BAKE-420891 format. One line per field, with one value per atom (N, C-alpha, C): residue in one letter; atom name; x, y, z. Coordinates in Angstrom, 2 decimals, decimal comma. Example, Ala and Ser with C-alpha at 12.3 -4.5 7.8 and 13.67 -1.06 7.14 Angstrom:
REM residues 2
residuo c(A / A / A / S / S / S)
atomo c(N / CA / C / N / CA / C)
xx c(13,19 / 12,30 / 13,20 / 12,85 / 13,67 / 12,90)
yy c(-5,69 / -4,50 / -3,30 / -2,25 / -1,06 / 0,03)
zz c(7,80 / 7,80 / 7,80 / 7,08 / 7,14 / 7,87)
***
This chain:
REM residues 156
residuo c(M / M / M / R / R / R / P / P / P / V / V / V / G / G / G / V / V / V / I / I / I / H / H / H / T / T / T / R / R / R / I / I / I / S / S / S / Q / Q / Q / D / D / D / E / E / E / I / I / I / R / R / R / E / E / E / H / H / H / R / R / R / K / K / K / G / G / G / S / S / S / S / S / S / S / S / S / E / E / E / I / I / I / E / E / E / I / I / I / F / F / F / P / P / P / E / E / E / F / F / F / E / E / E / D / D / D / A / A / A / L / L / L / D / D / D / G / G / G / I / I / I / E / E / E / G / G / G / F / F / F / S / S / S / H / H / H / V / V / V / I / I / I / V / V / V / V / V / V / A / A / A / W / W / W / L / L / L / N / N / N / Q / Q / Q / L / L / L / R / R / R / P / P / P / E / E / E / Q / Q / Q / I / I / I / G / G / G / R / R / R / L / L / L / K / K / K / V / V / V / K / K / K / P / P / P / R / R / R / G / G / G / L / L / L / L / L / L / R / R / R / H / H / H / G / G / G / L / L / L / S / S / S / L / L / L / D / D / D / E / E / E / L / L / L / P / P / P / L / L / L / V / V / V / G / G / G / V / V / V / F / F / F / S / S / S / L / L / L / D / D / D / S / S / S / P / P / P / T / T / T / R / R / R / P / P / P / N / N / N / P / P / P / I / I / I / G / G / G / L / L / L / S / S / S / L / L / L / V / V / V / P / P / P / L / L / L / L / L / L / R / R / R / R / R / R / E / E / E / G / G / G / R / R / R / V / V / V / L / L / L / T / T / T / V / V / V / S / S / S / D / D / D / L / L / L / D / D / D / Y / Y / Y / F / F / F / D / D / D / G / G / G / T / T / T / P / P / P / V / V / V / L / L / L / D / D / D / L / L / L / K / K / K / P / P / P / Y / Y / Y / Q / Q / Q / S / S / S / S / S / S / Y / Y / Y / R / R / R / A / A / A / D / D / D / S / S / S / Y / Y / Y / K / K / K / V / V / V / P / P / P / D / D / D / W / W / W / H / H / H / E / E / E / R / R / R / L / L / L / L / L / L / R / R / R / K / K / K / A / A / A / G / G / G / H / H / H / V / V / V)
atomo c(N / CA / C / N / CA / C / N / CA / C / N / CA / C / N / CA / C / N / CA / C / N / CA / C / N / CA / C / N / CA / C / N / CA / C / N / CA / C / N / CA / C / N / CA / C / N / CA / C / N / CA / C / N / CA / C / N / CA / C / N / CA / C / N / CA / C / N / CA / C / N / CA / C / N / CA / C / N / CA / C / N / CA / C / N / CA / C / N / CA / C / N / CA / C / N / CA / C / N / CA / C / N / CA / C / N / CA / C / N / CA / C / N / CA / C / N / CA / C / N / CA / C / N / CA / C / N / CA / C / N / CA / C / N / CA / C / N / CA / C / N / CA / C / N / CA / C / N / CA / C / N / CA / C / N / CA / C / N / CA / C / N / CA / C / N / CA / C / N / CA / C / N / CA / C / N / CA / C / N / CA / C / N / CA / C / N / CA / C / N / CA / C / N / CA / C / N / CA / C / N / CA / C / N / CA / C / N / CA / C / N / CA / C / N / CA / C / N / CA / C / N / CA / C / N / CA / C / N / CA / C / N / CA / C / N / CA / C / N / CA / C / N / CA / C / N / CA / C / N / CA / C / N / CA / C / N / CA / C / N / CA / C / N / CA / C / N / CA / C / N / CA / C / N / CA / C / N / CA / C / N / CA / C / N / CA / C / N / CA / C / N / CA / C / N / CA / C / N / CA / C / N / CA / C / N / CA / C / N / CA / C / N / CA / C / N / CA / C / N / CA / C / N / CA / C / N / CA / C / N / CA / C / N / CA / C / N / CA / C / N / CA / C / N / CA / C / N / CA / C / N / CA / C / N / CA / C / N / CA / C / N / CA / C / N / CA / C / N / CA / C / N / CA / C / N / CA / C / N / CA / C / N / CA / C / N / CA / C / N / CA / C / N / CA / C / N / CA / C / N / CA / C / N / CA / C / N / CA / C / N / CA / C / N / CA / C / N / CA / C / N / CA / C / N / CA / C / N / CA / C / N / CA / C / N / CA / C / N / CA / C / N / CA / C / N / CA / C / N / CA / C / N / CA / C / N / CA / C / N / CA / C / N / CA / C / N / CA / C / N / CA / C / N / CA / C / N / CA / C / N / CA / C / N / CA / C / N / CA / C / N / CA / C / N / CA / C / N / CA / C / N / CA / C / N / CA / C / N / CA / C / N / CA / C / N / CA / C / N / CA / C / N / CA / C / N / CA / C / N / CA / C / N / CA / C / N / CA / C / N / CA / C / N / CA / C)
xx c(-24,72 / -23,54 / -23,17 / -22,55 / -22,05 / -20,63 / -19,77 / -18,37 / -18,27 / -17,26 / -16,96 / -15,76 / -15,10 / -13,92 / -13,41 / -12,21 / -11,63 / -10,10 / -9,47 / -8,02 / -7,41 / -6,32 / -5,53 / -4,10 / -3,57 / -2,20 / -1,60 / -0,30 / 0,43 / 1,07 / 0,90 / 1,51 / 0,74 / 1,45 / 0,78 / 0,11 / -0,85 / -1,53 / -0,55 / 0,42 / 1,41 / 2,25 / 2,66 / 3,45 / 2,63 / 1,35 / 0,49 / 0,35 / 0,17 / 0,05 / 1,32 / 2,47 / 3,75 / 4,03 / 3,14 / 3,26 / 4,58 / 4,95 / 6,16 / 5,94 / 6,94 / 6,85 / 7,42 / 6,99 / 7,53 / 6,78 / 5,73 / 4,96 / 3,91 / 3,53 / 2,48 / 1,27 / 0,12 / -1,15 / -1,94 / -2,93 / -3,81 / -5,22 / -5,84 / -7,25 / -7,99 / -8,75 / -9,55 / -10,91 / -11,24 / -12,55 / -13,48 / -14,67 / -15,61 / -16,03 / -16,35 / -16,63 / -17,67 / -18,72 / -19,78 / -19,35 / -18,16 / -17,65 / -16,41 / -16,03 / -14,80 / -14,83 / -15,97 / -16,05 / -15,71 / -15,89 / -15,59 / -14,09 / -13,27 / -11,82 / -11,29 / -12,09 / -11,61 / -11,11 / -9,89 / -9,29 / -8,43 / -8,38 / -7,60 / -6,10 / -5,73 / -4,31 / -3,73 / -2,54 / -1,90 / -1,97 / -2,92 / -2,93 / -1,83 / -1,11 / -0,01 / -0,49 / -1,61 / -2,12 / -3,64 / -4,14 / -5,58 / -5,93 / -7,12 / -7,68 / -8,59 / -8,32 / -9,07 / -9,96 / -11,26 / -12,24 / -12,65 / -12,54 / -12,78 / -13,62 / -14,23 / -14,99 / -14,02 / -13,73 / -12,77 / -13,46 / -13,64 / -14,45 / -13,78 / -12,50 / -11,80 / -11,47 / -12,15 / -11,93 / -12,53 / -11,91 / -12,47 / -13,69 / -14,67 / -15,89 / -15,60 / -14,57 / -14,27 / -13,68 / -13,32 / -12,78 / -13,88 / -15,09 / -16,17 / -17,04 / -17,26 / -18,15 / -17,50 / -16,26 / -15,58 / -15,30 / -15,41 / -15,22 / -13,87 / -13,25 / -11,95 / -11,00 / -9,77 / -8,73 / -7,38 / -6,37 / -5,00 / -4,38 / -3,57 / -2,95 / -1,86 / -2,29 / -1,39 / -0,35 / -0,59 / 0,41 / 1,74 / 1,72 / 2,95 / 3,78 / 3,20 / 3,95 / 5,15 / 5,00 / 6,11 / 7,26 / 7,07 / 8,12 / 8,78 / 8,54 / 9,23 / 8,49 / 7,29 / 6,53 / 5,80 / 5,52 / 4,79 / 3,30 / 2,47 / 1,02 / 0,65 / 1,40 / 1,13 / 1,40 / 2,28 / 2,61 / 1,57 / 0,70 / -0,25 / -1,54 / -2,04 / -3,28 / -4,50 / -5,60 / -6,88 / -7,52 / -7,72 / -8,26 / -9,39 / -10,16 / -11,27 / -10,78 / -11,50 / -11,06 / -11,06 / -11,82 / -11,81 / -10,50 / -9,70 / -8,41 / -7,26 / -7,58 / -6,56 / -6,79 / -5,71 / -5,79 / -5,74 / -6,82 / -6,92 / -8,05 / -7,92 / -9,03 / -10,25 / -10,05 / -11,17 / -12,02 / -13,28 / -14,17 / -15,60 / -16,48 / -17,91 / -18,43 / -17,90 / -18,22 / -16,90 / -16,82 / -15,54 / -15,21 / -14,95 / -14,62 / -13,18 / -12,40 / -11,01 / -10,81 / -9,78 / -9,43 / -7,91 / -7,39 / -5,94 / -5,58 / -4,53 / -3,97 / -2,72 / -2,70 / -1,59 / -1,14 / 0,16 / 0,64 / 0,00 / -0,44 / -0,97 / 0,19 / 0,53 / 1,66 / 1,25 / 0,10 / -0,36 / -1,78 / -2,38 / -3,70 / -3,56 / -4,12 / -4,20 / -5,64 / -6,43 / -7,85 / -8,58 / -9,12 / -9,89 / -9,02 / -7,71 / -6,82 / -5,89 / -5,90 / -4,97 / -3,90 / -2,64 / -1,55 / -1,13 / -1,10 / -0,76 / 0,34 / 0,98 / 1,98 / 1,56 / 2,08 / 1,93 / 0,49 / -0,37 / -1,76 / -1,84 / -2,56 / -2,63 / -3,94 / -4,44 / -5,64 / -5,26 / -5,99 / -5,74 / -6,28 / -5,76 / -6,25 / -7,74 / -8,51 / -9,95 / -10,78 / -10,15 / -10,89 / -11,75 / -13,06 / -13,92 / -13,63 / -13,56 / -13,36 / -14,72 / -14,99 / -16,26 / -16,19 / -15,01 / -14,88 / -13,41 / -13,13 / -11,81 / -11,96 / -10,98 / -10,97 / -9,53 / -9,32 / -7,96 / -7,52 / -6,26 / -5,73 / -5,51 / -5,97 / -5,86 / -5,21 / -4,61 / -3,90 / -4,83 / -6,11 / -7,03 / -7,19 / -6,76 / -6,84 / -5,66 / -4,66 / -3,42 / -3,59 / -3,00 / -2,96 / -1,52 / -1,31 / 0,04 / 0,47 / -0,48 / -0,15 / -1,15 / -0,64 / -1,49 / -0,86 / -1,60 / -1,06 / -1,61 / -0,92 / -1,35 / -1,45 / -2,26 / -2,40 / -1,09 / -0,96 / 0,24 / 0,54 / -0,53 / -0,29 / 0,35 / -0,04 / 0,51 / 1,96 / 2,22 / 3,58 / 4,52 / 4,05 / 4,85 / 5,22 / 4,24 / 4,50 / 5,47 / 5,31 / 6,23 / 7,64 / 7,77 / 9,07 / 9,72 / 8,92 / 9,41 / 9,87 / 9,19 / 9,54 / 10,68 / 11,14 / 12,26 / 11,88 / 10,63 / 10,17 / 9,87 / 10,33 / 10,15 / 11,46)
yy c(10,06 / 9,87 / 8,40 / 8,00 / 6,63 / 6,68 / 5,83 / 5,82 / 5,46 / 6,04 / 5,72 / 4,79 / 4,57 / 3,72 / 3,51 / 2,91 / 2,59 / 2,70 / 3,04 / 3,16 / 1,81 / 1,46 / 0,28 / 0,75 / 0,40 / 0,77 / -0,25 / -0,43 / -1,31 / -0,50 / 0,79 / 1,69 / 1,56 / 1,45 / 1,32 / 2,63 / 2,53 / 3,73 / 4,66 / 4,11 / 4,95 / 5,72 / 5,07 / 5,75 / 6,85 / 6,60 / 7,62 / 8,81 / 8,53 / 9,62 / 10,47 / 9,84 / 10,55 / 11,33 / 11,20 / 11,91 / 11,61 / 10,33 / 9,94 / 10,14 / 10,67 / 10,97 / 9,82 / 9,75 / 8,79 / 7,47 / 7,32 / 6,07 / 6,14 / 4,97 / 4,96 / 4,18 / 4,56 / 3,92 / 3,78 / 2,92 / 2,75 / 3,19 / 3,83 / 4,19 / 3,31 / 2,36 / 1,49 / 2,13 / 2,44 / 2,99 / 1,82 / 1,86 / 0,76 / 0,71 / -0,51 / -0,68 / 0,28 / 0,56 / 1,42 / 2,88 / 3,24 / 4,61 / 4,69 / 3,58 / 3,57 / 4,60 / 4,79 / 5,78 / 7,18 / 7,47 / 8,80 / 9,09 / 8,06 / 8,25 / 8,69 / 8,57 / 8,91 / 10,36 / 10,52 / 11,85 / 12,24 / 11,43 / 11,81 / 11,65 / 10,79 / 10,62 / 11,97 / 12,23 / 13,48 / 14,55 / 14,45 / 15,38 / 14,95 / 15,90 / 15,57 / 15,26 / 15,84 / 15,68 / 15,50 / 14,81 / 14,70 / 15,07 / 15,59 / 15,88 / 14,70 / 14,08 / 12,90 / 13,30 / 13,16 / 13,43 / 12,08 / 11,93 / 10,61 / 10,73 / 9,61 / 9,47 / 8,88 / 9,63 / 9,19 / 8,21 / 6,99 / 5,99 / 5,36 / 5,66 / 5,02 / 5,98 / 7,12 / 8,05 / 7,49 / 7,87 / 7,51 / 8,39 / 7,91 / 8,71 / 10,12 / 10,26 / 11,59 / 12,55 / 12,05 / 12,91 / 13,50 / 13,03 / 13,49 / 14,48 / 15,64 / 16,62 / 17,67 / 17,46 / 18,46 / 19,70 / 20,85 / 22,11 / 22,76 / 22,39 / 22,96 / 21,85 / 21,94 / 20,99 / 21,70 / 21,04 / 21,55 / 20,99 / 21,76 / 21,30 / 20,26 / 19,04 / 17,97 / 17,56 / 17,87 / 17,57 / 18,25 / 19,34 / 20,06 / 19,35 / 18,35 / 17,59 / 16,89 / 16,44 / 15,73 / 16,68 / 17,97 / 18,95 / 19,44 / 18,72 / 19,03 / 19,91 / 20,33 / 21,16 / 20,26 / 20,80 / 20,04 / 20,38 / 19,51 / 19,72 / 21,02 / 21,35 / 22,59 / 23,85 / 23,76 / 24,91 / 25,18 / 24,22 / 24,33 / 25,02 / 25,96 / 26,65 / 25,78 / 26,06 / 25,43 / 26,31 / 25,74 / 26,51 / 25,74 / 26,42 / 25,80 / 24,85 / 23,75 / 22,74 / 23,26 / 24,30 / 24,85 / 25,59 / 25,85 / 26,51 / 25,50 / 24,23 / 23,17 / 22,16 / 21,50 / 20,35 / 19,12 / 18,90 / 17,84 / 16,89 / 15,60 / 14,70 / 14,94 / 15,60 / 15,93 / 16,99 / 16,65 / 17,52 / 17,33 / 18,29 / 18,06 / 16,91 / 16,80 / 15,69 / 15,02 / 13,70 / 13,02 / 12,91 / 14,07 / 14,14 / 14,62 / 13,89 / 14,26 / 14,79 / 15,63 / 16,22 / 16,18 / 15,51 / 15,42 / 15,68 / 16,45 / 16,71 / 15,85 / 14,95 / 14,00 / 13,89 / 13,56 / 13,30 / 12,02 / 12,12 / 10,97 / 10,35 / 9,12 / 8,44 / 7,72 / 7,03 / 6,31 / 5,82 / 5,47 / 4,82 / 3,49 / 2,47 / 1,16 / 0,69 / 0,86 / 0,50 / 1,34 / 0,66 / 1,34 / 1,74 / 1,54 / 1,78 / 2,95 / 3,92 / 5,04 / 4,81 / 4,94 / 4,89 / 6,32 / 6,65 / 8,00 / 7,90 / 9,01 / 9,00 / 9,97 / 9,68 / 10,55 / 10,75 / 9,77 / 9,86 / 9,56 / 10,39 / 10,24 / 9,58 / 8,62 / 7,87 / 6,42 / 5,84 / 4,46 / 3,47 / 2,25 / 1,18 / 0,98 / 0,86 / 0,65 / 1,92 / 3,09 / 4,35 / 4,50 / 4,77 / 4,98 / 6,32 / 6,30 / 7,51 / 8,02 / 9,30 / 9,91 / 10,59 / 11,13 / 11,86 / 12,08 / 12,35 / 12,73 / 13,96 / 14,85 / 16,02 / 16,23 / 16,56 / 16,83 / 18,21 / 18,32 / 19,62 / 20,45 / 21,70 / 22,61 / 23,91 / 24,61 / 25,85 / 26,89 / 26,84 / 27,83 / 27,64 / 26,51 / 26,27 / 26,88 / 27,31 / 27,77 / 29,13 / 29,24 / 30,51 / 31,03 / 32,10 / 32,64 / 33,41 / 34,00 / 34,67 / 34,21 / 34,01 / 33,54 / 33,99 / 33,86 / 34,16 / 33,15 / 33,02 / 32,16 / 33,02 / 32,61 / 33,42 / 33,49 / 34,52 / 34,72 / 33,51 / 32,93 / 31,80 / 30,63 / 30,41 / 29,31 / 29,60 / 30,79 / 31,20 / 31,10 / 31,55 / 31,54 / 30,10 / 29,18 / 27,78 / 27,12 / 27,40 / 26,84 / 27,37 / 28,64 / 29,24 / 28,58 / 28,39 / 27,76 / 26,32 / 25,65 / 24,27 / 24,21 / 25,38 / 25,43 / 25,16 / 25,44 / 25,16 / 26,42 / 27,56 / 28,79 / 29,55)
zz c(13,25 / 12,44 / 12,44 / 11,34 / 11,29 / 10,74 / 11,25 / 10,79 / 9,31 / 8,66 / 7,27 / 7,18 / 8,31 / 8,32 / 9,74 / 9,81 / 11,11 / 11,02 / 12,14 / 12,22 / 12,58 / 11,88 / 12,21 / 12,47 / 13,63 / 13,95 / 14,90 / 14,79 / 15,72 / 16,83 / 16,79 / 17,78 / 19,08 / 20,18 / 21,48 / 21,87 / 22,76 / 23,24 / 23,95 / 24,68 / 25,36 / 24,35 / 23,25 / 22,23 / 21,57 / 21,35 / 20,76 / 21,71 / 22,98 / 23,97 / 24,03 / 23,76 / 23,79 / 22,50 / 21,51 / 20,23 / 19,53 / 19,49 / 18,77 / 17,28 / 16,62 / 15,19 / 14,36 / 13,12 / 12,18 / 12,10 / 12,84 / 12,81 / 11,71 / 11,20 / 10,19 / 10,70 / 10,20 / 10,52 / 9,24 / 9,29 / 8,14 / 8,49 / 7,52 / 7,64 / 6,64 / 7,16 / 6,29 / 6,10 / 4,87 / 4,54 / 4,23 / 4,78 / 4,56 / 3,09 / 2,59 / 1,16 / 0,59 / 1,35 / 0,82 / 0,64 / 1,19 / 1,05 / 0,16 / -0,47 / -1,27 / -2,39 / -3,05 / -4,14 / -3,67 / -2,39 / -1,85 / -1,84 / -2,01 / -2,04 / -3,41 / -4,45 / -5,80 / -5,83 / -6,29 / -6,40 / -5,22 / -4,17 / -2,99 / -3,21 / -4,17 / -4,47 / -4,91 / -4,50 / -4,89 / -3,82 / -2,88 / -1,75 / -0,78 / -0,26 / 0,65 / 2,06 / 2,45 / 3,81 / 3,79 / 4,81 / 5,00 / 6,44 / 6,59 / 7,91 / 8,26 / 9,40 / 9,82 / 11,00 / 10,79 / 11,86 / 12,42 / 13,74 / 14,34 / 15,60 / 15,94 / 17,19 / 18,20 / 19,25 / 20,26 / 21,22 / 20,73 / 21,42 / 22,63 / 22,86 / 23,96 / 25,10 / 25,11 / 26,22 / 27,50 / 28,60 / 29,91 / 30,17 / 30,91 / 31,16 / 31,70 / 32,53 / 33,09 / 32,07 / 30,88 / 29,83 / 28,94 / 29,08 / 28,23 / 29,00 / 28,42 / 29,01 / 29,88 / 30,30 / 31,13 / 30,31 / 30,94 / 30,22 / 30,52 / 31,64 / 32,00 / 32,44 / 31,94 / 32,31 / 32,29 / 32,81 / 32,71 / 31,43 / 30,73 / 29,47 / 29,75 / 30,06 / 30,51 / 29,47 / 28,21 / 27,19 / 27,46 / 28,22 / 28,53 / 29,60 / 30,27 / 31,27 / 30,65 / 29,40 / 28,74 / 28,37 / 28,57 / 28,30 / 29,59 / 30,68 / 31,93 / 32,90 / 32,58 / 33,51 / 34,51 / 35,69 / 36,70 / 36,61 / 37,14 / 37,13 / 37,85 / 38,91 / 39,66 / 38,83 / 37,85 / 37,01 / 35,92 / 35,68 / 34,58 / 35,00 / 34,20 / 34,53 / 34,17 / 34,80 / 34,45 / 33,38 / 32,19 / 31,07 / 30,40 / 29,60 / 28,88 / 27,80 / 27,60 / 26,64 / 25,20 / 24,91 / 23,55 / 23,27 / 24,30 / 24,09 / 24,08 / 24,02 / 24,05 / 22,93 / 22,57 / 21,68 / 22,58 / 23,28 / 24,27 / 23,87 / 24,19 / 23,89 / 24,79 / 25,91 / 26,79 / 26,12 / 25,82 / 25,06 / 25,53 / 25,23 / 25,46 / 24,60 / 23,38 / 22,48 / 22,11 / 22,18 / 21,93 / 20,44 / 19,83 / 18,41 / 18,27 / 17,48 / 17,24 / 15,84 / 15,69 / 14,41 / 14,30 / 13,29 / 13,10 / 11,65 / 11,45 / 10,14 / 10,01 / 9,02 / 8,89 / 7,44 / 7,25 / 5,89 / 5,31 / 4,06 / 3,34 / 2,56 / 2,91 / 2,27 / 0,99 / 1,03 / -0,16 / 0,02 / -1,10 / -1,12 / -1,82 / -1,22 / -1,84 / -1,69 / -2,74 / -2,67 / -1,64 / -0,64 / 0,41 / 1,62 / 1,51 / 2,65 / 2,35 / 3,26 / 3,20 / 4,26 / 3,87 / 4,84 / 5,13 / 6,42 / 6,88 / 7,93 / 8,22 / 9,29 / 10,39 / 11,58 / 12,76 / 13,21 / 12,99 / 13,42 / 14,91 / 15,65 / 17,11 / 17,58 / 16,83 / 17,20 / 17,50 / 18,45 / 18,85 / 17,82 / 17,85 / 17,01 / 17,27 / 16,21 / 16,34 / 16,42 / 16,37 / 16,43 / 15,17 / 15,34 / 14,17 / 13,49 / 12,17 / 11,37 / 10,92 / 11,17 / 10,78 / 9,41 / 9,07 / 7,82 / 7,51 / 6,25 / 5,77 / 4,91 / 4,98 / 4,12 / 3,67 / 2,40 / 1,95 / 2,45 / 2,82 / 3,22 / 1,96 / 2,02 / 0,89 / 1,35 / 0,42 / 0,77 / 1,40 / 1,11 / 1,69 / 3,20 / 3,74 / 5,19 / 5,95 / 5,24 / 5,85 / 6,53 / 7,71 / 8,43 / 8,36 / 7,59 / 7,47 / 8,71 / 9,38 / 10,64 / 11,69 / 12,87 / 13,97 / 15,28 / 16,34 / 17,65 / 18,64 / 19,75 / 20,84 / 22,10 / 23,08 / 24,30 / 25,09 / 25,90 / 26,71 / 27,61 / 28,22 / 29,12 / 28,37 / 27,13 / 26,33 / 25,96 / 25,49 / 25,13 / 26,33 / 27,49 / 28,72 / 29,12 / 29,03 / 29,38 / 28,40 / 27,11 / 26,13 / 26,33 / 26,65 / 26,91 / 28,13 / 29,18 / 30,41 / 30,14 / 29,22 / 28,88 / 27,86 / 27,38 / 26,45 / 25,01 / 24,64 / 23,27 / 22,47 / 22,92 / 22,15 / 22,11)
***
């Protein structure tokens, strides 16, 4: 695989880890892929597939971790279960590939401005896909352990 673009953001890595809302970032598409952007205007959201090139070595290849994102909701590390990474939205993966759904604010040439992107400055972009209604899940469920932790953290 080769990147089709790169992320530019002034948001610090700590702010990104905290999932602060309302920030904007730019996705610069490389010149040889600019034609692939034709028609993207008018979509409200895009799915950004990226290579998580700034992960620490211990974050790559692990199969089980604790859902540390819940720590920011007041839970302690001891309260968190050890679960498989495929059941989490965690950067720790067998392959360092990220997937984010973000609002598309505008396109200016080869640059897309998006909001609430959780990738660091310099992250290589592997692909973009427009969000479509066929991707929507009208009904879904989450495992009991996840629901229980969210309830304990006061988010349900």
